[in-house]
N, C-alpha and C positions, 0 to 999 in steps of 0.2 A: 529577668526578662522572659516573657511568655512568647513562644513561637506558635503561630497559628498554622496548623496543617491545612493544606488545600482540601477543599471539600471533594468528595468522590465525584460530584457533578463536574467540577473543574478538571479533575484528572481524566474523566471519561471524555470530555470535550477535546482535551489535548491529544488523547489517544486516537480519537476519530480523525482529528485534523492531521495528525502524523500519518495515519494510514492512507488518507486521501492524497496527501502530498507524495507519499511513496508511489502510489498508483500513477499520479500525474508525471512524476519523474520518469517512470518506466514508459508510459504512453508516448512521451515526447522523445524518447531515446532514438527512435529511427527517423526523426526529423519531421514527422507529421502525426496528427491525431485524426484517425479515421472516424467516420460517423459511428461505426459499430463500437469502437473503443470509447467514444464519448457516451454512447448509450449505456455501456457497461459501467463506466465511471458514475453516471447519474444513478443507475440502479443500486450500485454498492453504497453510494452516498445516502440514498434514500433508506436502504436497509439499516445503516448504522445511525440514522437520525439526522443527517445533514440535508440542507436544502440546496437548491440551485444557486441561491445567493451565497451560501457557504462555499460552494465549489468555486465560484468566481473570486471570492475573497481569498481563499487558499491559493488559487492559481496566481493571484497578484502578489502574494507574500511567501512564495516558496522558500526563499532564502531565510526567512524569519522563523519558520516552523521547524522545531527540533524533532529529531527522531525519538519516539517513545516506545520502549520495549514493553509489550504486553506482559503482565505478570504470569498469566496462566499459559501453559504450554499449548492447550487447545486453541487459545486465541491467536497464538503465534502461527500455528499451523493454518488456521483459517485465513489470516492475513496473507501468509505466503501463498496459499491456494488462490486467493483473489489475484495476486500478482501474476501467477502462472496462467490463470484463465485470461487475464488481460493480454499477456504476452502472446498467447496462441489464438485469440479470438478472430483476428483478421486473416488467419490461415497462412500467415507468413511470419515465421519466427526469425527475427533478425539476430545475428550473433551478439550484437551490442545489448539487446534486450535480455538474451539468455545470461550474459555475463552480469548484468545488473541484478537479475533474479538470484544468481549465485551469491552475490555480495549481500543482498537483503537476507538470504537464508542464513548467512553467517551472522548478520546483525541480530537475527531472531534467535541466535544461538542453537540452530538446528545442526544435527550431525551431518557430516559430508554425505554419507550414504543416503540419508533421508532426503537431502536436497536433490541429489542426482536421481533418486527413484521418483521423486515428485516431478522433476523436470522431464524425465523420460516419459512419464505418463501423458504429458501434454504435447509430445512431438507427433 
């Protein structure tokens, strides 16, 4: 039996969707999505090649989208940095948002010291 490996295009799409899902989970952690958070979500989505329609679809299917760990360390750092920027963009860092960022840092397999240093930078 021949197993077909997913194309890199499919893998990239899953990675993009996972990243946007993570951002949405964080954005909704404090109970509301501010206008500035929405603009940042849209900007990040655009940067990674997703459309407003993709954002809407992902938002409706949050439970179905699995976490995908970026292979490259730099990509993990970039995604974590996006999360931290979203956490701090409204000028109010909610303790729940900070804790979610720490959990994502662990999912990204970042060292504890790196996580804390990056979080401190956004306070």
